[in-house]
Structure formats: C-alpha cells, structure tokens
C-alpha positions as CSV (number, residue, x, y, z in Angstrom):
1,M,-106.8,-71.6,-63.5
2,L,-108.6,-68.2,-63.0
3,V,-111.4,-69.8,-60.8
4,I,-108.5,-71.6,-58.4
5,R,-106.8,-68.3,-58.0
6,Y,-109.6,-65.7,-57.7
7,G,-112.4,-67.9,-56.4
8,V,-110.3,-70.3,-54.4
9,L,-107.3,-68.9,-53.0
10,P,-106.2,-68.6,-50.1
11,I,-106.9,-72.1,-48.6
12,E,-106.8,-71.7,-44.6
13,A,-105.6,-75.1,-44.3
14,I,-101.9,-74.1,-45.7
15,S,-99.7,-71.6,-45.0
16,N,-99.2,-68.2,-46.0
17,A,-96.2,-68.8,-47.8
18,A,-97.8,-71.9,-49.7
19,N,-100.8,-69.8,-50.7
20,V,-98.3,-67.2,-51.9
21,N,-96.6,-69.7,-54.0
22,I,-99.4,-71.3,-55.6
23,E,-100.5,-67.8,-56.3
24,S,-97.5,-66.8,-57.9
25,F,-97.4,-70.2,-59.8
26,I,-100.6,-69.6,-61.3
27,D,-100.3,-65.7,-62.2
28,K,-97.0,-67.0,-64.3
29,F,-99.2,-70.0,-65.7
30,I,-101.9,-67.5,-67.1
31,T,-99.4,-65.1,-68.5
32,S,-97.9,-67.5,-70.0
33,V,-100.8,-69.1,-71.6
34,F,-101.9,-65.7,-72.6
35,T,-98.6,-64.4,-74.1
36,A,-98.6,-67.8,-76.1
37,V,-102.1,-67.3,-77.4
38,I,-101.4,-63.7,-78.5
39,V,-98.9,-64.8,-80.3
40,G,-100.0,-67.6,-81.6
41,Y,-102.6,-65.3,-83.3
42,F,-100.1,-63.2,-84.6
43,L,-98.2,-66.0,-86.2
44,F,-101.0,-67.1,-88.1
45,W,-101.9,-63.3,-89.2
46,I,-98.4,-63.2,-90.5
47,I,-99.0,-66.6,-92.2
48,A,-102.0,-66.0,-93.7
49,D,-101.3,-62.3,-94.7
50,E,-97.8,-64.1,-96.5
51,K,-100.5,-66.8,-98.4
52,K,-102.4,-63.5,-99.5
53,K,-99.1,-62.1,-100.9
54,Q,-97.8,-65.4,-102.9
55,I,-98.8,-63.4,-105.8
56,E,-96.1,-61.8,-108.3
57,F,-96.5,-59.7,-111.4
58,T,-94.0,-59.8,-114.4
59,E,-93.8,-57.9,-117.7
60,S,-91.1,-60.1,-118.8
61,R,-91.5,-62.6,-121.2
62,S,-88.5,-64.8,-120.4
63,E,-89.6,-64.8,-116.6
64,I,-92.9,-65.9,-117.7
65,E,-91.6,-68.9,-119.7
66,K,-89.5,-69.5,-116.6
67,Y,-92.2,-70.3,-114.5
68,L,-93.7,-72.5,-117.1
69,S,-90.8,-74.3,-117.7
70,N,-90.3,-74.8,-114.0
71,S,-93.9,-76.1,-113.5
72,R,-94.0,-78.3,-116.6
73,K,-90.8,-80.5,-114.7
74,T,-92.9,-81.4,-111.5
75,T,-96.5,-81.6,-112.9
76,D,-98.9,-84.2,-114.1
77,S,-101.6,-82.0,-114.9
78,W,-102.1,-78.8,-116.6
79,L,-105.2,-76.6,-117.4
80,F,-105.0,-74.3,-120.4
81,N,-108.0,-71.8,-121.0
82,G,-107.2,-68.9,-123.5
83,G,-107.7,-67.8,-127.2
84,L,-105.7,-69.6,-129.7
85,G,-103.3,-71.8,-127.9
86,R,-100.0,-70.6,-129.7
87,Y,-98.0,-71.0,-126.7
88,T,-99.6,-75.0,-125.6
89,K,-99.3,-75.5,-129.4
90,S,-95.4,-74.1,-129.4
91,D,-94.3,-75.6,-126.4
92,T,-96.5,-76.7,-123.1
93,I,-97.7,-79.8,-125.3
94,P,-94.3,-81.0,-126.8
95,K,-92.6,-80.4,-123.7
96,L,-94.8,-82.0,-121.1
97,S,-94.5,-85.0,-123.7
98,E,-91.1,-84.9,-123.8
99,H,-91.5,-84.8,-119.7
100,A,-94.2,-87.6,-119.2
101,L,-92.0,-90.1,-121.8
102,K,-88.5,-89.5,-119.6
103,E,-90.5,-90.2,-116.5
104,R,-92.4,-92.8,-117.7
105,K,-95.4,-91.3,-115.8
106,T,-99.1,-89.9,-116.9
107,I,-99.8,-86.3,-117.6
108,Y,-103.3,-85.0,-117.9
109,I,-103.7,-82.0,-119.9
110,N,-107.3,-80.2,-120.7
111,I,-107.1,-77.6,-123.3
112,I,-110.1,-75.0,-123.7
113,V,-109.9,-72.4,-126.8
114,L,-112.3,-70.6,-128.8
115,H,-114.6,-72.0,-131.1
116,P,-112.8,-71.9,-134.6
117,F,-115.9,-71.8,-136.6
118,N,-118.0,-69.3,-134.3
119,I,-117.4,-66.3,-136.6
120,S,-119.2,-63.7,-134.2
121,L,-116.7,-65.1,-131.5
122,L,-113.7,-64.7,-133.7
123,N,-114.5,-61.3,-135.1
124,K,-115.4,-60.1,-131.2
125,Y,-111.6,-61.5,-130.2
126,I,-110.2,-59.9,-133.5
127,D,-111.3,-56.6,-132.3
128,F,-109.8,-56.8,-129.3
129,R,-106.2,-57.9,-130.9
130,L,-106.6,-55.4,-132.9
131,S,-106.9,-52.4,-130.1
132,V,-104.3,-53.9,-128.4
133,E,-101.5,-55.0,-130.7
134,S,-98.7,-52.8,-132.0
135,P,-99.4,-51.1,-135.8
136,N,-96.9,-53.5,-137.3
137,K,-99.0,-56.8,-136.0
138,R,-102.2,-55.7,-136.3
139,A,-102.3,-56.7,-140.4
140,K,-102.2,-60.4,-139.3
141,W,-105.0,-60.7,-137.3
142,T,-107.6,-62.2,-139.7
143,I,-110.3,-64.9,-139.6
144,L,-108.0,-67.4,-141.2
145,E,-105.3,-66.3,-139.2
146,A,-107.2,-66.9,-136.1
147,Q,-109.0,-70.0,-137.3
148,S,-105.7,-71.8,-138.7
149,E,-103.7,-71.4,-135.2
150,I,-106.8,-72.7,-132.8
151,L,-107.3,-75.7,-135.1
152,A,-103.4,-76.2,-135.3
153,T,-103.7,-76.1,-131.3
154,I,-106.4,-78.9,-131.7
155,I,-104.3,-81.1,-134.3
156,T,-101.0,-80.7,-132.4
157,A,-103.0,-81.9,-129.3
158,L,-104.8,-84.9,-131.1
159,Y,-101.5,-85.9,-132.6
160,Y,-99.7,-85.9,-129.0
161,K,-102.7,-87.9,-127.3
162,K,-102.1,-90.6,-130.0
163,H,-98.4,-90.2,-130.3
164,N,-97.7,-90.5,-126.6
165,Q,-99.5,-93.2,-124.3
166,F,-98.6,-91.4,-121.1
167,L,-100.5,-88.3,-122.3
168,N,-104.4,-88.0,-121.7
169,I,-105.8,-84.7,-123.3
170,S,-108.8,-83.4,-123.3
171,I,-109.8,-80.8,-125.8
172,K,-112.8,-78.3,-125.7
173,V,-113.8,-75.3,-127.7
174,K,-115.7,-72.4,-126.1
175,D,-118.5,-69.9,-127.3
176,F,-117.0,-66.6,-125.4
177,F,-113.7,-65.1,-124.5
178,T,-112.5,-63.4,-121.9
179,L,-109.5,-61.0,-121.9
180,S,-107.1,-63.4,-119.4
181,R,-105.6,-67.0,-120.2
182,M,-104.6,-69.2,-118.1
183,D,-101.9,-72.0,-117.4
184,I,-102.2,-73.8,-114.4
185,S,-100.1,-77.0,-113.1
186,N,-100.4,-78.8,-109.8
187,S,-98.0,-75.9,-108.3
188,L,-98.8,-72.9,-110.0
189,A,-101.0,-70.8,-112.0
190,V,-99.9,-68.3,-114.6
191,I,-102.2,-65.9,-115.8
192,T,-101.3,-63.6,-119.0
193,R,-103.3,-61.3,-121.4
194,E,-103.3,-60.7,-124.7
195,D,-101.8,-57.3,-124.1
196,P,-98.2,-57.3,-123.8
197,T,-98.0,-54.4,-121.8
198,I,-100.2,-56.0,-119.1
199,P,-98.4,-57.7,-116.0
200,S,-98.8,-61.5,-115.9
201,I,-99.8,-63.0,-112.6
202,I,-98.0,-65.6,-110.9
203,L,-99.8,-68.0,-108.1
204,E,-98.4,-70.0,-106.2
205,K,-100.7,-73.0,-105.4
206,D,-100.9,-71.7,-101.6
207,S,-102.2,-68.3,-102.1
208,F,-105.8,-67.8,-102.2
209,M,-106.4,-66.6,-106.0
210,Y,-104.8,-70.1,-107.1
211,K,-107.9,-72.1,-106.0
212,H,-110.3,-69.2,-107.6
213,Y,-108.6,-69.6,-111.1
214,S,-108.7,-73.8,-110.8
215,E,-112.5,-73.1,-110.0
216,E,-112.9,-70.6,-113.1
217,F,-111.4,-73.1,-115.2
218,Q,-113.5,-76.1,-113.9
219,Q,-116.7,-73.6,-114.5
220,V,-115.7,-72.8,-117.9
221,S,-115.0,-76.3,-119.2
222,R,-118.4,-77.2,-118.2
223,Q,-119.7,-74.5,-120.5
224,S,-117.8,-75.6,-123.4
225,Q,-117.8,-78.3,-126.1
226,S,-116.0,-81.6,-126.0
227,L,-113.8,-82.8,-129.3
228,D,-112.2,-86.1,-129.9
229,Y,-110.2,-87.8,-132.6
230,T,-108.0,-90.3,-133.2
231,F,-105.4,-90.4,-136.1
232,S,-104.8,-93.8,-137.6
233,S,-100.8,-93.6,-137.4
234,V,-98.7,-92.0,-134.8
235,E,-96.9,-90.5,-137.9
236,A,-97.2,-86.7,-138.2
237,P,-100.5,-86.3,-140.0
238,T,-100.4,-85.0,-143.5
239,I,-103.1,-82.2,-144.9
240,Q,-105.4,-85.3,-146.2
241,E,-105.6,-86.6,-142.9
242,I,-105.8,-83.4,-141.2
243,Q,-109.1,-82.3,-143.6
244,K,-110.5,-85.8,-142.6
245,C,-110.2,-84.9,-138.8
246,L,-111.6,-81.7,-139.3
247,S,-114.5,-82.7,-141.1
248,S,-115.3,-85.7,-138.5
249,M,-115.1,-82.7,-136.1
250,F,-116.9,-79.7,-137.5
251,P,-119.2,-81.5,-140.3
252,Q,-121.5,-78.5,-140.5
253,D,-118.4,-76.1,-141.6
254,T,-116.6,-75.5,-144.5
255,I,-112.5,-76.3,-144.4
256,C,-111.0,-74.6,-147.6
257,A,-107.6,-75.2,-149.3
258,D,-106.1,-72.1,-147.6
259,L,-107.3,-72.8,-144.3
260,L,-106.1,-76.3,-144.5
261,D,-102.3,-75.0,-145.7
262,N,-102.4,-72.4,-142.8
263,I,-103.1,-75.3,-140.5
264,F,-100.5,-77.6,-141.7
265,N,-97.6,-74.7,-141.9
266,K,-98.6,-73.9,-138.1
267,F,-98.7,-77.3,-136.6
268,K,-95.2,-78.3,-138.7
269,T,-93.6,-74.9,-137.4
270,P,-95.6,-73.4,-134.5
271,E,-94.6,-69.8,-133.2
272,N,-93.8,-69.1,-129.7
273,P,-95.9,-66.3,-129.2
274,F,-93.5,-64.5,-126.4
275,A,-90.9,-64.4,-128.8
276,S,-93.0,-61.6,-130.3
277,W,-93.2,-59.6,-127.5
C-alpha cells in the first residue's frame, strides 16, 4: 500500500477526484494498520507484565494453607522439595489421598526430603533452624528430632502408597539442603522458608517463576536417591513393621528404640508446622 501511495499515484488514466479518493483510502488504511500494531504491542507488553506480576507474597500461615488447600482440590500432581516434610506428612498426603478417592483419579506425588542418616547434613540443617527459631522452640531441634520427622514423613508416604491405589508416590532423599522449600501443584507453586519472618511466595502457573521452580525441582530430583518399600498390609504399620521397613531402606544405619518410638508417634499424630508459627 505504501508503494502504491507514493510510487504509483496519481494515475493519469483516471480523474483527479478518483486519485484523491484512492489516496484518502490508502492513507486511512495505513493509519489504521499502524495504530493496530502499536495497540497490539502495547497490550502484549501489558499482559506480559501482568504475568511477571502474578507473584504474591504473604506472611500469614492461614493464607499459605488456603493456597495449598485450594490447589490440592484441582491438581493431579504434587511436587515437594524441602527439609523434613512435616506439612507434607500432616496435611498434603492425607488430603490428596481423600481427594483421589473421592474423584476416583490418580494423583502423582513426588517427595524429596533430607537424607535422615547424613549426620553432617542434619547438623548443618539444625544450625540453620537454631539461627531462625524463637528461643522457646530451639531446644527441640536435635538430630533425633530431625531424623524422626523425616522418617515419619517417609513412612507416611509409603503407608498411603499402599493404602490408596489412586496415589502414585515417589520418595527421594537428598544430601544437601536449601533455604526454601517448595510445594508445586498443576496450578500453583508455594515457596516457603523455615524462617516464619520471611514472606512466602505464591506463584501462579502462568508466571515466569513457576516454570523456574518446576525445573529446579527436576534438577534436585536427578541428584537425589530413590527409596521404596511395600508394607504387607494396608493397616497402619506397627513399630516392628516400621523397623523392618527402615532396615530394608537403610541397611547400613542403626535404628535405635528411641528413634523408632519417635517415628511411630509422629506417624500416628503428625504436627502441622504452620500451626506453631
């Protein structure tokens, strides 16, 4: 149209009035196209910027639980990468199990926690927890406590894997820890810190950072050790069955009586960590 407007017109074979009308039409057409392109790029920039902004921050434990609860109702997969997996044990796995049974659909759960018998790792983790916990909570953080929480999470995952045919659960342990823990569903990623004074990050699926954390999970998963065991019964495991399970998965490590008692108690009565903030 630009070539015709400036390289061809006016056309001598037609009248001046016709040339004027053609020039007017082409001018308006070019102006409309130019305006549409500018508006289109502007809207694209606005939408892209909104996607970048689809990140929320919250310090409220009730808000965190609301996000986690809502995303559990619609998801068919869940990724957890963290330290001890206390909320995973107390709420995520049981609630996803209920949802899977109710909807009669398979839900894939991938869990990565700290290696419970890497004592050097646990010492580093405990040092970090002691640096961010309030004084009245510091006394509880010991190697035994950390091991008990991790192993109770593993036992819970194995129990529900056996108990519910609609759950496909993968369990891994890692030999390093990060400051953040992540819960990722199909629609949302919730990134929390052990330090309750640090705001949690809520990422919608369309946000740029959602993909980043999903890829980070896959990288951590590749560097972690897989665990598996099948309980003989769907009934809640006894202390003896837990000992047999742990001896099978960690044959080189010692499972003392105090550790077994703690694991069993935390399995039977798990604690929601957000409730203690």
